[in-house]
C-alpha positions in Angstrom: -0.1 0.0 0.1 1.3 3.6 -1.1 0.4 6.2 1.6 0.9 10.0 1.8 1.1 11.0 5.9 0.7 14.8 6.0 1.5 16.3 9.4 -0.2 19.7 9.1 -1.4 20.0 13.3 1.0 22.6 14.9 1.1 20.1 18.2 4.1 17.9 18.9 2.1 15.0 19.8 0.2 15.0 16.4 3.1 15.4 14.4 4.9 12.2 16.7 1.5 10.3 16.2 1.4 10.7 12.4 5.6 10.5 12.3 5.2 7.0 14.5 2.9 5.6 12.3 4.7 6.5 9.1 7.7 4.6 10.7 5.4 1.5 11.9 3.8 1.6 8.1 7.2 1.7 6.7 8.7 -1.3 9.3 5.8 -3.5 7.4 7.0 -2.6 3.7 4.5 0.0 3.1 5.5 2.7 1.2 5.2 5.3 3.2 5.4 9.6 2.2 5.6 12.3 4.8 4.5 15.3 4.0 5.5 18.2 6.8 3.1 21.2 6.4 4.4 24.7 7.8 2.9 24.2 11.2 5.2 21.7 12.2 8.5 23.2 10.9 9.1 24.5 14.5 9.2 21.2 15.8 12.1 20.0 13.5 14.4 23.0 14.6 14.1 22.1 18.4 16.7 19.3 18.5 14.5 18.0 21.7 11.2 17.7 19.9 10.4 14.0 19.2 9.6 14.6 15.5 13.5 16.4 15.2 14.8 12.9 16.0 12.3 10.7 14.1 13.0 12.7 11.2 16.7 11.6 11.2 15.8 7.8 11.2 13.5 8.1 7.9 16.7 6.8 5.8 16.8 3.6 8.3 13.3 2.8 7.8 13.8 3.1 4.1 11.6 5.9 3.4 12.6 8.5 1.1 12.9 12.1 2.4 10.0 14.0 3.8 8.7 17.1 1.7 8.4 20.2 2.7 6.4 22.9 0.7 8.5 25.1 -1.7 6.7 28.1 -1.5 7.6 28.5 2.5 11.0 26.6 2.8 12.8 26.9 -0.4 16.1 28.5 1.4 15.3 27.0 5.1 16.3 23.5 4.7 20.0 23.9 4.5 20.5 27.0 6.1 18.2 26.7 9.2 18.3 23.0 10.2 21.3 20.7 11.1 22.9 18.7 8.3 21.4 15.5 9.6 17.9 16.7 9.6 18.0 18.6 6.1 18.9 15.5 4.2 15.9 13.7 5.2 14.0 16.8 3.9 13.1 17.9 0.0 10.8 20.3 -1.5 7.4 18.8 -2.7 7.7 18.0 -6.6 5.6 20.8 -8.4 3.2 17.7 -9.5 1.4 15.2 -7.5 -1.2 13.5 -8.3 -3.5 12.1 -5.4 -4.5 8.8 -7.3 -0.9 7.8 -7.1 -1.4 7.3 -3.0 -4.0 4.2 -1.8 -4.9 6.4 1.3 -3.9 9.9 2.4 -3.7 10.6 6.2 -3.9 13.9 7.6 -2.7 14.4 11.3 
């Protein structure tokens, strides 16, 4: 199953729950793409936030880099974040077909 999990709620608990679900599903062989919307970006900048640590481990779960909206973060990825987090993020592709995903989950 191919899933898009969109983290968009500005609470650490919601972003943690969504990311934990993504990592769990990836463990069981599902193709999971994370999309981090603007409200959760602040958690990436806090080294003690759970999301900050979880994003660093995407590669261990064979997950692609998480998407960020390019209209907000075009220059921030490499300039504001530690390298170990920035390497696990990429700007969202210009064209996304929702039919490419079996399910889209919003947290």
